[in-house]
N, C-alpha and C positions, 0 to 999 in steps of 0.2 A: 245839793242845789241843782236845779234843772236848768240847762242852757237853752235859751229860747231857740226855736227852729230857725228864725231869721238870722241869728248870729252864726248858727252852724253853717247856713248857706253862704254867708259873707266870708266866713273863714275858708270855706272850700273854694270859693272863687279866687281868693288871694293865693291860696296854695297852687291852684292850677295856673294862675298868671305867673307865679314865681318859677314854676317848673317850665313854663313856656319860654320865659326870659332866659333861663339857664340853657334850655335847648337851643334857642337862637344864638346865644353867645358861643356855645360849643360849635355850632355849625359855622358861624362866622370865623371862629378861631381856626377850625379845620380848613375852611376855604382859603383863609389868609395864608395858612401854612402851605397848602397846596399851591397857591399862587406864587409864594416866595420860592418854593421848591421848583416850580415850573420855570420861573424867571431865571433861577440859578442854573437849571439844566439847559435852558436855551442859551444863556450867556456862555456856558461852557461847551456848547456844541455849535448850533446854528449861528449864533452871534459871537462866537469866539474868533480868535486870530486865525486859527486853522479853518473855521467855517467860512470866514470871509474870503480867504485865499482860495478855498475850494470852489466858491461861486465862480471865480475867474476861470479855473481849470474846467469845471463842469460846462461853462458856457462855450469854451473852445471845443470841448468834446462833442457837443451837439451842434456846432457850427453857428452859434449865436454870437456873432462878432459885435453886434450892436450892444447886447447885454454885457459882454466882456469889457468893451470900451467905456461903458457907462459907470463902471465901478471907480471909486475915488482913488486917485493917484496912478491910474493905469498909464495915462499919457505922460511922457517924460517932460520935466520942466526945462526951461531954457538953460538953467544952470547945469542940468545933467547933460544936455546936448553939447553945451560949450565945453564941458570937461572932456569930451571925446575928441576935441580939436579937429572937427570936420568943417570943411569950407562951407558946406551948405547950412551948417548949424548956426552960423553967425546971425542969421535972421530969426533963429528960434523955431524954424520950421524944417521938417523933412517930409519927403513924399509919403503919403499914406496909401499908396497904390497897393501894397501887399497886405493891407489890413482888411482882407475880404475872406469870406468863407471858402471860396474856390481854391485857395492855396493851402488850406489846412489839411493835415495828412495823418489822420487816424490816431487820435489820442483816446485811450481807454484804460480801464483798470486802475483808477485813481485811488490811492490810499495814503492817508496822513501817517508819517512815520515818526515825526518829532515836532515838538513845539517848545522853543527855547526862549524865555523872556530875557531881555537884556536891559541893562541900566536900572531904571526905577520900575521896570515891568510894563511900561507903556508901549514898548517896542518888542516885537516877537519875530524870531526867525523860524519859519515853518518849512518843513521838508516833506515833499510828497514823492512817492514812487508811482510809476505808471508805465503803461505799455505804449510805445510810440511806433506805430506801424510795424509791430512784430519785434521791436527791440525794447528790452527792459531799460528804463531810464529813470532819472530823478532830477528834481529841481528844488532849490531853496528860494523862498520868497520872504521878503521883509515887509512887515506891516506894522502900523502904529495906531494907538487909540485916537479916535476922532470924536470924543464926546459920547453922548448917548442920544437915543431917539425914543420917544414915548416916555421919557423920564426914567426908564428902567433898563432898556436894552443897550448893550455896548455897540458903539459904532466904530468902524475901522476904515483905514485907508492904506494904500501901499506907501511905505516910507521910501522905497526905491521902485521906480517903474519896472514892471515885469517885462516890458517890451524889449525886443532886441533891435539893434541897428545893423543891417547888413551892408557892409562896404563892398560893393561889387565892382571888380576891375575886369574889364573885357579887353584882353590883349588882341590887338590888330583888328578890332571891330568896334561896333557901337551898340549892337543889339544882343540880347540874350533871352533865354526862356527859363522861367522858374516855375516849377509845378504846373506846367502847361500854359503859363501866362507869359506872353512875349512883351518885352519892354525895350525902350531905346534910352540908353544912358544920357544921350545928348539932350533929351527932353528936360532933364533936371540939371543941366550944366549951368554954371554961373553966367551972368550976363557978359556978352562979348568974349566968351571963352574961345580960344583959337582952335582950329581944326587939328586934331591929333591922330596919330596912328592907333593908339590905344586910348580907351576912355574909362571913366570911373564915375560911380554915383552911389549915394547912400540912401537906404530906404528903412523906414520903420517897419518892423515885422513882429508877428506874434511869437512868443516863446512860452512853453515848449512847442517845437514843431520841427519837422524834417523838411528841408528844402533841397530839391534836385535841380541843378543848373545845367544848361547845355546851350549850344548854338549850332544851328544848321541852316545854311543858306546855299545858294547855287554854287558859290565858289569856295566857301569856308565851312569847316566843321570843327566842333570841339567835343571832346569826350565828356560824358555825363559826370558831374561832380555832386555827390550827395553830402549835405551838411546837417547834422543833428544839432539843433540849437536848444540848449537847456539852461542858458544863463541870460540875464539881461545885459545891456551894454553892447559893445562892438564885437561883431564877428566878421572877419575879412574872408572874402571869397574871390578866387581868381579863375577866370574862364579863358582858356588858351585856344583861340580860333585860328586854325591853320589851314593852308591850302589843301583842298580835297582833290580827288582824282579828276573831277571835271575841270578844275582850274589848271592843274598840271597839264592836262591834255590840251587845253586851249592855248596855254602859253607855248607848249611844244609845237602846236600847229602854227601859231603865229611866227615862231622862230624859224621853223622849217620853211615857211612861205617866204620869209625875208631872205633866207639863204638861197632859196631857189631863184628868187628874183636877181640876187647877186650873180648867180651862175649863168644867167642869160647874157650878161655883159660880155662882149667879145673883145676884151682888152686884157692885158697882163695884170693890171692893177684895178680891179673893179672898184668903182667909186663908192665910198662910205661902207665898204665891206671889210670883214675882218681878215682877209687873206689877199695875197698877191704874189707875184714872182718877178724876178728880174732876170732877163736874158740878154747877154751882151752881143749875141750873133743876130743876123738879120731874120726877121719873122716872115715866113711865107704863108700867106693866107691868114685866116682869123683863128685865134685860139678858141678852143671849146672847153668850157668848164662844166663840171658836174660835182654833186656832193656825194661822197662815198661814206661819210660818217657824220651824222648830225650830233651836235652836243646834246647830251641827255639832260633834260631839265630837272633840277632838284632845287627846291626853294626853302630857304631858311629865313626867319624873321630878323630884320634889321631894326634900326631905330625909327625909320620912317616908312619903310616899305619891305616887301619880301625880296630877297636877293638870291640870284644864282651867281655864285662865284665864277671866276674865269674857268671855263670848262673846255676840254679838248674836243675839236672836230676835225674833219678832214675833207678837203676839196681835191679834185683831180683835174689835171689839165692835159689836153691833147693839142699839140701845135707843131707845124712843120717849121724847121729852123735851118737856115743856110749858114754854114760856117764862114766867118770872115777871113779865116786863115787859109783854107784850101777850097772853099766853094762847095764842099759836100753838103748835101741836103739829107737831113734825118728827122725823125719824128720824136719830139719830146712827149713822152707818155708817162706821167708820174703823179704821185700823190703830193699834195701840199698841205701839211698840218697847220692848224690855227687854233687859237683859243678866243673865247668871248664870254662875257657875262651880261647880266641884265638886272633891272629892278622893276618890280611890278606892284601896283596898288589896285585895290578894288574901289572904284568910284561909287558915290552915293546912288547912281543909277544902276549899279550892278555890273557895268562894263569894266574891262581891264584897261589900265594905263600902263603900257610897257615902255621902258626906257632901256635901249641897248647900250652896252659899253664894253 
């Protein structure tokens, strides 16, 4: 039996359509597989717990503080701050002065070394190694699932803020410099805080980072202190501002001037001065005082001021004396030792306030 030509053509068209449908199905299936694989790969890398935390570290490495702070959970919660028992944290706010690119200090070579799920797997602890201004360091960050976006990609947030809190105590001063930025602790003191010899303030700060603290002013200097911060939470820093050579020289000058003025007095007991002498015989003429040994100023920090403890000095007197016993006249020419101390503070104007005692 001969099949009509029209039927053959129809059968051919159906075959071609079937093959086309099968080809389309195969392509769709392959695309779906590729898409699923791509989503899986992205969720295990870019959109993984480690990938999210790396965004924070990469932002710090390139100085993108705005990008770092925009990530979920970066800013500490009120509860996290309250747990630190900081006086400033009672309002839920700490100064953000240090959250700027200019204080970042050379983060590079960032490598993920471990990713450990905890609990039901929604929280991960990720550990990164990196180079921090020439020093090999590492930091653990804790992140948690925060749903999805686009319906397919994992979203994350920091379960614990990665930011540090620097509790800076400036001994005997109020200002300090950190990574080139000069700050005044009193600018962040609580309302009506009394004036104190030493001051303290807490600041939010990026971690990981290295911070170098110092103080240098006309009268006081502090040794540089470098702190590598690779953990969130509280890091305490102490800056010990002590009298420098300029201050010692000025106090010594003021002390010497005071003693010289005492020596001008032509009496046996100069008024308000740390020495004097008692002579039972008759004085002929006026006594002449001079200073043969000035007390050497050395200052140590006390509770409210810098102190020079009682320190030895020496005056000298020359005076003619007539004996009440036989009327002989002779010259008393002798040293008169004495001791004196003082207290000194640096006023807000930079001038010294010296109290002799």
